[in-house]
Structure formats: C-alpha cells, structure tokens
Backbone bond lengths (Angstrom), bond angles and torsions (degrees), N, CA, C in turn:
res aa  C-N    CA-C-N  psi(-1)  N-CA   C-N-CA  omega(-1)  CA-C   N-CA-C  phi
1 M - - - 1.446 - - 1.547 109.70 -
2 G 1.383 111.90 -47.69 1.490 115.92 177.70 1.494 113.17 -61.57
3 W 1.340 115.14 -35.82 1.452 118.20 -179.99 1.518 111.46 -63.56
4 I 1.322 114.30 -42.13 1.460 117.88 176.70 1.532 113.07 -64.75
5 G 1.335 114.92 -41.20 1.435 121.22 179.05 1.515 111.28 -62.60
6 F 1.366 117.24 -40.47 1.453 121.00 -178.66 1.520 110.98 -63.50
7 H 1.317 113.75 -46.45 1.473 117.55 -177.69 1.529 110.85 -71.68
8 G 1.315 115.56 -29.55 1.462 120.30 176.34 1.528 109.45 -63.97
9 T 1.334 115.81 -44.16 1.485 122.66 179.20 1.515 109.89 -64.73
10 A 1.351 117.22 -41.93 1.447 122.07 -178.89 1.546 109.48 -65.00
11 A 1.327 114.88 -41.23 1.480 118.79 -179.21 1.519 109.06 -65.17
12 T 1.371 116.54 -41.28 1.446 118.69 179.50 1.547 112.44 -63.84
13 S 1.358 114.75 -39.70 1.464 120.36 178.54 1.546 109.65 -65.55
14 K 1.365 114.60 -40.54 1.467 117.25 179.80 1.526 111.34 -64.28
15 G 1.375 114.95 -37.99 1.446 120.78 178.43 1.491 112.45 -61.27
16 R 1.396 114.60 -42.57 1.464 117.94 178.40 1.513 112.20 -64.95
17 E 1.364 115.72 -37.47 1.471 118.84 178.17 1.534 111.32 -63.53
18 N 1.364 116.48 -43.84 1.424 120.18 179.04 1.528 111.91 -63.24
19 S 1.329 115.41 -38.38 1.480 121.86 179.12 1.523 109.70 -62.92
20 M 1.365 114.61 -47.37 1.486 120.56 177.81 1.523 112.60 -59.43
21 A 1.344 114.39 -42.32 1.494 119.55 -179.88 1.497 110.76 -63.38
22 K 1.327 115.63 -42.76 1.493 119.23 179.95 1.506 110.80 -64.79
23 E 1.344 117.74 -38.79 1.441 121.36 179.60 1.546 110.63 -66.63
24 Q 1.325 115.22 -38.75 1.493 117.89 176.62 1.518 111.35 -63.66
25 V 1.320 116.86 -42.91 1.447 120.16 178.88 1.521 109.94 -64.09
26 S 1.324 117.42 -41.69 1.479 120.70 177.91 1.501 110.67 -60.16
27 S 1.350 116.47 -40.82 1.431 120.33 -178.88 1.522 110.84 -64.44
28 I 1.333 116.46 -40.70 1.475 120.38 177.16 1.521 110.75 -63.48
29 V 1.338 116.77 -43.63 1.450 121.62 -179.15 1.526 110.40 -59.63
30 R 1.373 114.70 -43.69 1.504 118.02 -179.10 1.527 110.96 -64.21
31 A 1.380 115.88 -38.71 1.478 118.88 179.42 1.514 109.73 -63.92
32 L 1.325 117.38 -40.42 1.442 121.80 -179.61 1.536 111.06 -68.32
33 Q 1.331 116.03 -37.77 1.516 120.17 175.60 1.517 109.77 -59.38
34 I 1.332 116.53 -41.10 1.475 118.92 -179.96 1.534 110.13 -66.83
35 L 1.341 117.92 -45.35 1.451 119.38 -177.93 1.527 111.67 -65.00
36 E 1.355 116.26 -33.41 1.480 119.59 179.63 1.512 113.53 -69.07
37 C 1.321 118.08 -12.31 1.480 122.56 176.55 1.531 110.08 -72.15
38 F 1.335 117.94 -23.08 1.429 121.50 -173.74 1.502 110.09 -91.68
39 T 1.346 115.83 97.62 1.493 122.92 178.18 1.516 107.12 -118.26
40 D 1.323 115.38 176.10 1.447 120.11 178.67 1.517 112.10 -65.53
41 R 1.324 117.79 -19.26 1.472 120.88 177.46 1.492 113.55 -92.01
42 E 1.358 115.38 -21.15 1.471 118.48 178.64 1.530 106.13 -133.62
43 T 1.362 113.08 82.78 1.463 118.70 -170.64 1.517 112.85 -87.42
44 E 1.304 119.10 -17.75 1.470 121.23 178.76 1.545 110.76 -133.77
45 W 1.329 113.52 140.07 1.453 120.62 179.93 1.529 109.00 -134.23
46 T 1.331 117.01 139.06 1.458 121.08 166.76 1.483 108.19 -85.66
47 L 1.310 115.36 164.03 1.482 121.57 178.73 1.523 109.79 -59.02
48 K 1.321 117.83 -43.48 1.463 122.33 -178.29 1.533 110.56 -64.09
49 A 1.324 116.31 -42.92 1.489 121.68 179.49 1.518 111.01 -60.96
50 L 1.314 115.62 -41.73 1.520 120.47 177.15 1.507 110.41 -63.80
51 V 1.320 115.90 -46.27 1.460 120.78 179.62 1.548 111.02 -57.32
52 D 1.356 115.35 -48.22 1.450 122.07 -179.57 1.543 111.50 -63.45
53 H 1.325 114.72 -43.31 1.460 120.83 -175.27 1.542 111.26 -68.39
54 L 1.303 115.82 -41.73 1.466 122.71 -174.70 1.535 112.03 -89.39
55 D 1.336 116.69 -15.24 1.463 121.10 -176.98 1.497 111.92 54.17
56 L 1.340 115.32 48.18 1.486 123.83 177.56 1.521 109.66 -118.02
57 P 1.305 118.51 158.49 1.474 120.87 177.36 1.525 110.63 -61.70
58 T 1.312 117.65 144.44 1.447 124.13 -179.05 1.532 111.26 -58.01
59 T 1.329 116.16 -41.63 1.481 120.10 -179.15 1.520 110.54 -63.06
60 T 1.345 117.04 -38.26 1.453 120.35 -178.17 1.536 110.89 -68.02
61 V 1.350 115.00 -45.67 1.484 118.40 -179.90 1.535 111.09 -66.27
62 F 1.344 115.53 -39.61 1.472 119.06 -179.72 1.522 111.19 -62.79
63 R 1.331 115.35 -41.58 1.463 119.95 179.23 1.536 111.72 -62.55
64 Q 1.324 115.70 -45.25 1.439 119.95 -179.41 1.533 111.01 -67.94
65 V 1.322 117.48 -45.18 1.457 120.87 179.23 1.544 112.04 -60.27
66 S 1.309 114.91 -40.16 1.442 120.66 179.97 1.534 111.16 -63.02
67 T 1.317 115.32 -42.73 1.471 119.71 178.57 1.519 111.59 -66.86
68 L 1.341 117.08 -41.63 1.465 121.25 178.54 1.541 110.28 -65.95
69 T 1.288 116.93 -33.34 1.497 119.75 178.99 1.531 109.36 -74.37
70 D 1.324 118.23 -39.84 1.442 120.71 176.76 1.528 111.59 -61.48
71 R 1.331 116.02 -34.06 1.479 121.07 179.59 1.507 111.92 -87.46
72 Q 1.346 119.32 1.86 1.461 126.02 177.53 1.538 113.31 68.64
73 Y 1.293 117.35 19.50 1.458 119.00 170.09 1.527 111.82 -78.53
74 L 1.348 114.80 -24.47 1.439 120.60 170.60 1.529 107.59 -130.04
75 E 1.286 118.42 162.21 1.435 124.05 171.55 1.545 110.04 -137.44
76 Q 1.349 113.37 150.52 1.478 117.41 -176.33 1.512 111.10 -108.04
77 D 1.333 116.64 134.27 1.453 121.92 175.08 1.522 108.12 -68.38
78 P 1.299 118.34 124.86 1.475 120.73 -175.71 1.519 114.54 -66.62
79 V 1.352 115.92 -25.82 1.442 119.72 -179.50 1.514 112.04 -91.93
80 R 1.334 117.42 -55.47 1.477 121.14 -177.10 1.512 112.56 -78.45
81 K 1.325 116.98 -18.86 1.498 122.21 -179.94 1.499 111.31 68.36
82 S 1.333 118.24 13.49 1.453 121.52 175.84 1.516 110.23 -87.14
83 Y 1.319 115.74 163.61 1.463 121.23 -178.33 1.546 111.64 -110.47
84 R 1.309 115.05 148.32 1.434 121.50 176.64 1.523 108.79 -143.99
85 V 1.350 117.69 173.21 1.449 122.73 -178.13 1.516 110.91 -61.78
86 G 1.314 115.74 133.77 1.469 120.26 -179.99 1.501 113.21 -96.40
87 P 1.349 118.32 171.61 1.446 124.61 -174.22 1.543 114.57 -60.97
88 R 1.320 118.68 -35.96 1.423 120.05 -179.17 1.539 112.23 -66.49
89 L 1.348 118.41 -40.88 1.419 122.74 176.55 1.521 111.57 -64.32
90 L 1.376 115.71 -42.67 1.478 120.77 176.02 1.515 111.50 -60.22
91 L 1.331 116.67 -40.59 1.469 120.53 177.74 1.523 111.28 -63.36
92 L 1.339 114.75 -42.87 1.471 120.09 178.84 1.511 111.20 -62.30
93 A 1.348 116.05 -46.50 1.458 120.39 179.48 1.537 111.98 -61.02
94 S 1.288 115.74 -40.95 1.450 121.46 179.39 1.554 110.40 -63.53
95 A 1.318 118.78 -40.89 1.427 123.26 178.59 1.527 110.74 -63.89
96 I 1.328 116.16 -42.46 1.471 120.31 -179.36 1.513 110.06 -65.21
97 L 1.304 116.43 -44.64 1.496 120.08 179.43 1.517 110.15 -62.22
98 G 1.330 116.30 -41.98 1.451 121.45 -178.22 1.485 113.92 -65.73
99 Q 1.328 118.94 -28.33 1.440 122.35 -176.65 1.526 112.86 -101.08
100 S 1.359 118.27 8.03 1.444 120.01 -178.11 1.503 110.45 -67.79
101 D 1.327 116.44 122.13 1.475 121.78 178.17 1.530 110.66 -63.37
102 L 1.329 115.82 -40.09 1.436 119.43 179.48 1.514 111.94 -62.82
103 R 1.298 115.65 -42.34 1.478 121.30 -179.17 1.534 110.36 -63.64
104 R 1.362 115.15 -43.94 1.448 119.07 179.53 1.519 112.19 -63.98
105 A 1.323 115.91 -44.08 1.444 120.37 -177.68 1.570 111.71 -65.31
106 A 1.338 114.25 -37.64 1.454 119.22 -174.93 1.509 114.88 -81.23
107 R 1.315 117.88 -25.64 1.424 122.59 -170.42 1.530 114.49 -50.64
108 P 1.343 119.23 -51.83 1.483 117.96 -179.75 1.537 113.08 -59.16
109 E 1.316 116.53 -36.24 1.459 119.99 -179.76 1.546 110.63 -71.27
110 L 1.327 116.85 -36.16 1.471 121.29 175.80 1.542 110.12 -61.51
111 E 1.336 115.61 -42.77 1.469 119.10 179.75 1.514 110.96 -69.09
112 R 1.325 117.94 -36.17 1.501 121.29 176.94 1.512 109.30 -62.59
113 L 1.359 115.35 -45.95 1.469 120.59 179.02 1.509 111.46 -59.89
114 S 1.331 114.75 -43.06 1.458 119.98 179.14 1.539 112.71 -59.76
115 D 1.327 113.86 -45.00 1.509 119.44 179.09 1.532 109.23 -62.18
116 T 1.335 118.27 -32.48 1.460 120.78 -176.42 1.514 114.11 -78.05
117 V 1.329 116.61 -45.21 1.466 119.06 -173.90 1.513 113.62 -101.68
118 K 1.324 117.68 -11.98 1.465 122.00 178.71 1.535 115.45 56.71
119 E 1.362 115.89 37.50 1.441 121.25 176.33 1.490 109.49 -132.46
120 T 1.350 116.48 176.14 1.472 121.40 -179.72 1.524 110.96 -72.62
121 I 1.331 114.80 132.09 1.447 122.34 179.75 1.506 109.98 -114.38
122 N 1.321 116.42 132.08 1.476 121.73 177.09 1.506 112.00 -125.00
123 L 1.361 115.47 142.31 1.430 123.15 173.90 1.557 104.26 -113.58
124 S 1.313 117.12 127.21 1.458 120.51 -177.29 1.504 113.62 -140.05
125 V 1.317 115.41 158.56 1.492 121.07 175.40 1.546 108.04 -126.52
126 L 1.274 116.25 161.71 1.449 122.31 179.77 1.534 109.58 -84.62
127 L 1.308 117.51 130.23 1.461 120.76 179.35 1.509 108.14 -137.17
128 E 1.357 114.33 100.85 1.428 121.91 -174.16 1.546 111.78 54.98
129 H 1.337 119.82 -114.63 1.461 122.05 -176.69 1.542 110.46 -95.62
130 D 1.293 117.84 -0.75 1.461 121.62 -176.11 1.553 110.95 -117.05
131 I 1.358 112.99 172.68 1.466 118.47 163.74 1.511 106.10 -106.08
132 F 1.335 116.04 149.68 1.456 123.64 179.37 1.543 107.54 -116.45
133 Y 1.346 115.16 120.99 1.416 120.24 -179.87 1.547 113.15 -75.61
134 L 1.311 114.61 112.84 1.475 119.98 -174.83 1.550 111.81 -91.69
135 D 1.329 116.32 -31.21 1.471 119.76 176.78 1.504 110.17 -156.91
136 K 1.318 115.38 163.23 1.444 120.93 -177.59 1.531 109.72 -152.17
137 V 1.343 116.63 142.49 1.451 122.13 174.64 1.523 108.07 -131.78
138 E 1.321 116.36 129.47 1.461 120.77 179.28 1.517 110.59 -118.15
139 T 1.293 115.81 156.95 1.456 122.75 175.57 1.541 111.75 -115.06
140 H 1.322 118.01 168.13 1.445 121.27 -175.89 1.494 112.02 -63.33
141 R 1.319 119.37 -23.29 1.452 119.74 -174.48 1.531 113.07 -102.00
142 S 1.362 113.59 6.79 1.470 117.24 179.62 1.492 111.20 -68.42
143 I 1.343 114.76 139.16 1.465 118.83 169.76 1.524 108.13 -78.07
144 V 1.326 116.38 169.46 1.455 118.85 -179.85 1.501 108.34 -64.17
145 C 1.337 117.38 121.80 1.462 123.82 175.30 1.479 106.71 -120.30
146 N 1.315 114.89 112.78 1.498 119.51 -169.54 1.550 112.89 -77.03
147 T 1.274 115.23 58.17 1.499 118.93 170.97 1.520 107.74 -119.39
148 Q 1.323 114.57 146.99 1.440 120.46 178.91 1.499 108.28 -135.79
149 V 1.317 116.90 143.46 1.462 122.66 174.89 1.544 108.31 -57.92
150 G 1.294 116.24 128.11 1.459 120.88 -178.01 1.508 114.69 92.45
151 S 1.346 117.49 -3.36 1.463 119.24 -178.68 1.529 108.92 -99.22
152 R 1.305 116.66 171.87 1.468 122.41 -177.09 1.500 110.42 -126.37
153 A 1.348 117.33 161.58 1.435 124.32 177.25 1.494 107.70 -149.13
154 P 1.346 118.12 149.60 1.485 119.46 179.12 1.517 109.91 -61.23
155 A 1.329 115.86 131.02 1.468 120.00 -176.73 1.546 111.83 -62.24
156 Y 1.345 115.41 -34.67 1.461 119.73 -174.91 1.560 112.43 -66.99
157 A 1.341 116.89 -17.75 1.473 120.07 -177.37 1.492 113.42 -101.11
158 T 1.338 118.43 6.23 1.452 121.91 -172.30 1.547 110.17 -128.29
159 A 1.318 114.48 148.05 1.506 120.92 175.20 1.523 109.08 -63.41
160 S 1.303 118.73 -40.70 1.448 121.46 -179.41 1.494 112.59 -63.42
161 G 1.365 114.69 -41.16 1.459 119.62 178.49 1.540 111.36 -63.09
162 K 1.321 115.10 -41.84 1.494 120.58 179.94 1.535 111.19 -63.53
163 I 1.336 117.09 -44.66 1.442 118.17 -175.10 1.504 111.67 -73.17
164 M 1.309 118.38 -26.38 1.502 120.04 174.57 1.482 111.23 -79.44
165 L 1.306 117.24 -39.75 1.502 119.85 -179.44 1.548 111.47 -67.68
166 C 1.309 117.33 -33.63 1.456 118.69 -173.49 1.517 112.45 -69.20
167 W 1.331 117.80 -12.69 1.475 122.12 177.53 1.513 112.06 -104.17
168 Q 1.315 117.12 5.50 1.475 121.05 176.62 1.528 109.74 -77.36
169 R 1.325 116.16 165.46 1.474 120.96 175.45 1.549 111.09 -61.12
170 D 1.306 116.13 148.17 1.470 120.84 -178.29 1.537 110.39 -54.53
171 S 1.308 117.24 -38.93 1.458 120.39 -179.57 1.529 113.33 -65.63
172 D 1.349 113.32 -36.27 1.501 118.36 176.91 1.502 111.30 -69.91
173 V 1.320 118.01 -39.15 1.454 122.94 177.73 1.537 109.09 -63.01
174 E 1.311 116.85 -44.36 1.469 121.68 -179.72 1.523 109.85 -63.41
175 E 1.307 117.31 -42.47 1.455 120.87 177.67 1.533 111.48 -62.13
176 Y 1.349 114.96 -38.88 1.467 118.49 -179.74 1.542 108.89 -66.57
177 C 1.329 116.38 -42.30 1.480 119.79 -179.05 1.532 111.95 -65.04
178 Q 1.318 116.37 -35.29 1.454 120.71 175.71 1.552 110.08 -65.84
179 W 1.314 116.34 -39.85 1.476 119.62 175.65 1.534 110.03 -64.76
180 M 1.349 118.54 -39.17 1.441 122.24 178.18 1.528 111.68 -58.77
181 A 1.346 115.44 -42.20 1.468 119.64 -177.91 1.521 111.22 -59.81
182 R 1.347 116.23 -28.56 1.448 120.89 -178.27 1.532 111.55 -93.11
183 K 1.337 118.54 -37.15 1.441 119.86 -163.83 1.560 114.84 -118.98
184 A 1.329 116.81 -20.92 1.482 117.71 -172.47 1.529 112.31 -63.05
185 R 1.319 116.69 133.64 1.470 123.16 177.92 1.512 109.15 -127.05
186 P 1.327 117.01 142.88 1.495 118.84 -179.30 1.519 111.53 -71.19
187 L 1.297 117.15 138.64 1.476 122.87 174.94 1.507 108.59 -95.91
188 T 1.331 118.24 -28.73 1.455 124.95 174.92 1.514 106.73 -139.25
189 D 1.322 115.64 179.75 1.475 120.91 176.90 1.563 110.18 -68.24
190 S 1.331 116.20 -19.45 1.458 120.39 -175.65 1.532 113.66 -94.82
191 T 1.309 117.02 -7.64 1.480 120.88 -175.94 1.521 110.28 -62.37
192 I 1.318 116.15 130.81 1.476 121.19 177.36 1.508 108.91 -87.79
193 T 1.332 116.40 116.48 1.468 121.73 179.21 1.538 112.47 -117.61
194 D 1.317 117.11 -7.86 1.450 123.18 178.65 1.507 109.35 -80.27
195 P 1.332 117.08 120.07 1.497 119.55 -175.99 1.538 113.30 -58.03
196 D 1.318 119.54 -37.89 1.433 121.88 179.30 1.520 113.17 -63.14
197 R 1.334 115.36 -45.22 1.442 121.26 176.70 1.533 110.38 -63.89
198 F 1.318 116.17 -36.10 1.465 120.68 -178.18 1.536 109.27 -69.45
199 R 1.325 117.75 -40.63 1.480 121.00 177.25 1.492 109.48 -58.47
200 A 1.359 117.90 -41.83 1.448 120.83 -179.93 1.544 110.55 -64.17
201 E 1.308 116.00 -37.78 1.480 120.16 177.14 1.527 110.24 -61.67
202 L 1.331 117.05 -40.53 1.474 119.11 179.94 1.533 112.73 -67.97
203 V 1.328 114.90 -37.95 1.477 118.18 177.16 1.507 109.00 -61.97
204 Q 1.331 117.84 -44.67 1.474 120.49 -179.79 1.489 111.76 -65.21
205 A 1.366 118.08 -39.57 1.475 120.31 178.82 1.495 111.31 -64.60
206 R 1.303 116.92 -39.68 1.464 118.40 -179.61 1.514 112.39 -68.33
207 T 1.296 116.89 -37.42 1.469 123.69 176.09 1.502 111.48 -62.39
208 Q 1.361 115.86 -46.92 1.488 121.57 -175.17 1.496 113.72 -76.41
209 G 1.366 117.69 -29.98 1.463 122.96 -173.42 1.538 112.43 84.21
210 Y 1.298 116.80 13.10 1.464 122.13 174.65 1.548 107.60 -157.03
211 A 1.351 116.17 163.67 1.473 119.56 178.26 1.550 108.34 -133.66
212 M 1.301 114.74 157.73 1.457 120.99 -179.86 1.551 110.42 -132.23
213 D 1.297 115.53 151.66 1.469 119.82 163.71 1.508 106.94 -130.26
214 D 1.331 115.86 135.34 1.447 122.03 -174.51 1.559 107.99 -116.88
215 G 1.312 115.25 90.28 1.470 120.15 179.38 1.531 112.09 68.98
216 E 1.327 118.34 22.93 1.460 121.80 -177.76 1.497 114.51 -82.51
217 I 1.307 115.65 -28.31 1.474 119.91 178.84 1.537 109.82 -108.29
218 E 1.296 117.70 -26.68 1.448 122.95 -178.90 1.529 109.49 -152.20
219 V 1.346 114.62 127.01 1.429 120.41 -177.79 1.551 111.50 -57.44
220 G 1.338 117.42 132.35 1.440 120.85 177.57 1.515 114.90 83.24
221 L 1.330 117.72 3.23 1.443 120.02 -175.91 1.545 108.96 -115.92
222 I 1.299 116.35 132.70 1.474 121.59 175.68 1.517 107.17 -115.02
223 C 1.310 115.85 141.43 1.418 122.27 -179.92 1.537 111.15 -133.76
224 V 1.297 117.85 139.57 1.461 123.52 175.82 1.545 108.01 -126.73
225 A 1.334 115.22 135.42 1.478 118.68 -174.82 1.525 110.41 -134.52
226 A 1.338 115.49 152.72 1.463 121.17 175.76 1.514 109.55 -132.87
227 P 1.337 116.86 155.33 1.460 122.75 -172.16 1.526 112.18 -82.76
228 I 1.354 115.52 147.90 1.452 121.32 175.82 1.536 104.68 -115.06
229 Y 1.345 115.12 129.90 1.481 121.90 -178.32 1.516 109.90 -106.98
230 D 1.362 115.60 152.54 1.441 118.30 171.81 1.526 109.81 -101.49
231 M 1.321 116.29 -172.45 1.456 119.73 -173.40 1.516 113.91 -65.53
232 N 1.352 115.51 -16.52 1.470 120.66 -178.41 1.555 110.72 -98.49
233 H 1.334 115.99 16.75 1.466 123.44 175.50 1.562 110.27 66.78
234 K 1.313 116.45 25.17 1.461 120.90 179.75 1.511 109.21 -102.77
235 V 1.364 117.57 139.03 1.445 120.49 177.32 1.528 108.46 -78.07
236 V 1.313 115.95 115.75 1.460 121.93 -175.63 1.504 114.61 -109.16
237 A 1.340 117.49 -12.74 1.463 120.11 -175.85 1.525 108.62 -165.74
238 A 1.326 113.52 -178.94 1.480 118.08 177.39 1.516 108.43 -146.38
239 V 1.321 117.54 146.03 1.447 121.88 172.54 1.539 106.63 -113.16
240 S 1.295 116.11 140.18 1.497 120.38 -176.75 1.495 112.32 -136.63
241 V 1.311 113.83 155.66 1.459 122.71 172.25 1.530 108.32 -116.95
242 S 1.311 117.18 130.11 1.476 120.55 178.62 1.515 109.26 -126.55
243 G 1.345 113.74 141.03 1.468 118.63 178.29 1.522 110.12 -165.15
244 P 1.336 117.24 174.26 1.437 121.25 179.95 1.534 110.89 -64.92
245 N 1.326 116.40 147.18 1.453 119.68 -171.12 1.537 112.54 -60.49
246 Y 1.372 118.64 -34.43 1.449 118.30 -178.20 1.511 113.01 -66.42
247 R 1.355 117.24 -34.57 1.470 119.07 177.17 1.499 113.56 -78.73
248 M 1.358 115.00 -39.98 1.460 119.73 -178.41 1.524 112.68 -67.30
249 R 1.331 118.14 -35.48 1.488 119.98 175.84 1.488 111.92 -67.14
250 E 1.330 115.47 -41.14 1.434 120.20 -178.09 1.528 113.28 -64.16
251 D 1.358 115.68 -34.69 1.460 121.66 -176.53 1.513 111.20 -115.20
252 Q 1.322 118.19 29.56 1.461 121.54 -171.72 1.522 113.72 -60.67
253 E 1.286 118.61 -43.88 1.456 120.05 -179.89 1.529 112.16 -64.43
254 V 1.323 117.11 -37.14 1.439 121.69 178.26 1.519 110.18 -66.24
255 M 1.350 115.71 -45.02 1.480 120.41 -179.47 1.516 110.15 -60.81
256 I 1.318 116.53 -43.11 1.463 118.47 -178.32 1.516 110.96 -66.53
257 R 1.313 118.26 -44.14 1.443 122.50 178.25 1.541 112.31 -59.91
258 E 1.319 115.11 -45.90 1.481 119.58 -174.27 1.522 111.28 -72.25
259 V 1.328 117.09 -39.55 1.461 117.80 -178.90 1.536 110.48 -69.77
260 R 1.323 117.80 -35.75 1.471 120.45 176.28 1.531 111.20 -66.11
261 Q 1.328 116.04 -38.04 1.467 119.90 178.93 1.520 109.97 -66.63
262 A 1.336 117.47 -42.77 1.465 120.67 179.06 1.551 110.05 -62.06
263 A 1.332 116.18 -43.20 1.479 119.28 179.28 1.524 110.47 -61.00
264 E 1.333 117.06 -43.39 1.483 121.39 178.42 1.518 110.44 -60.93
265 N 1.323 117.92 -42.19 1.455 121.99 -178.58 1.536 109.90 -65.35
266 I 1.284 118.03 -42.03 1.471 121.41 -179.17 1.534 108.56 -67.89
267 S 1.345 115.83 -40.01 1.460 119.42 178.08 1.513 112.43 -59.15
268 R 1.315 115.93 -43.15 1.485 119.67 176.55 1.524 111.16 -61.49
269 L 1.289 117.14 -38.54 1.520 119.56 177.84 1.523 110.45 -64.35
270 L 1.328 117.32 -26.98 1.484 120.47 177.94 1.522 112.76 -87.76
271 G 1.329 116.60 3.97 1.481 120.98 176.52 1.520 113.96 96.26
272 H 1.333 118.67 7.79 1.417 117.87 178.72 1.501 113.89 -77.54
273 R 1.323 115.51 135.02 1.475 120.84 178.00 1.522 108.92 -129.08
274 G 1.302 116.70 122.61 1.451 118.30 179.51 1.523 111.97 135.24
C-alpha cells in the first residue's frame, strides 16, 4: 500500500513539475510574440493594440509588457503610453549583428562590389515573410535608399526576397503564396501582390540565377540580387545592388554580372563548392 502511495505521490509531483515547465515555456513564447511585434514598420504599440493583434488576455499581455519594460527590453512613452524597443534589446541586437560570421565574411566583398558599381549594396537573409538587412554599403553618389541594417522589408517586394524564396522547397513557396493572398499589400503601384504573378517571378529568377525588382519597394529604384550558398548548397542569404532606375537600366548587364560574381565569391568563403 505504501509502495503504491509513494509512487502515486511521485507521479503527482512529476506532473506538477511538467505543468510548471510548460507554463514557463508558454510565458517565454508569449514574451517573444510581443517582442516580434516590434519591427521597423510597426515601431510603437499600445497595450490595447498588442492585445488585439495577439488575441491574448489583457492581463497576460500587461504582465509580460511590464516585465519586459522593467528589464529595459521595452520602454514606454510617458505621454502616449505606447511601447517601443528599449536599450537592452537594441544592445542585444547590435551584439548579434556584430558577431555575425556571415556579415564578417561578406563585408570585404560587399565593399569591393560597392567600389565597382558605385551603388548601394545590401546583404540580407530571409526571416519568415520578410527579408532582414544584415549589412549595407553606400557610396557618395547613392540616392536615398530607405534600408537600414537591422530593419526588415516584405520579401515579395524585393529582389533579395525573390532570389531567396525561389530556392526554397515547393511546399514553403506555396505556403508563402497562400500567406500573400491574405496579407500582401502594395508598397508602390508596381508591387506584385498576386500569388500567381509572384510564382512566375520566382520561376524566372531561378532560371536566370538572379532576381530584380523595378520600383516594387520604392518608386524609381531598381534592385538586382543574387543568391549566397553555404557549404551544404543551401541558399542562406542574398547580396543586392540598388540604384535609381535611369542608372540601373543603363548599366543593367554590368550590375547583374557583378552582383552574381560577388555572391559567388561570398559563397566560396562560406565553403560552397559548385
């Protein structure tokens, strides 16, 4: 009888431990969901907006936001009462960017490409439905190109997004196109938001070995991008050249050749052979 009671007590204790562990994991997930709301396109959120967006109880979101604010991962505007990214999260992001092996390996090649084509150079990776700008090199004659290191942009509106997506698994591409049908919004009159047209763009990019966007993310701006491979033959990033349409059209063949060469050079530095 005692033996059964002992194991019954142990099982109950184990069940409580598992329940507590699950609750702790859930709490971490909710905190991450809140932090992931803060992008370069949505820099400030009110408590109500977070609650509505995440479809979570107000008390849960308030508790998480309060903790994140206390730890300086978020900060609250004293007048508007809205929340934005805090200094500790910015410090963490800066440390991650600074220690990126990909960024360190690619930087000399990005600078070489910049010296050659005299336009804005971006290094980006795919992050869910967006691209994330990992590095950027500008030249003295660059026009204003509204990209910033650490910011994001919709993958469907960018050459880099297209060239990275076109090498994903068919199921992942289909999932992305289904998301586009629900969520894609035009950034300019040229932005492609129709999934069928976008699939055709991906097929073309994969065939050519490079992708372009013509005023799709910013009016008057043309971008051409090429894929970066790792040692496992997987596309892990993209390098792109952006410039005003009148210069990019005039030197289009040069831009395509140079950006593809830069991508190949970076891929070799990452151990890619082939």
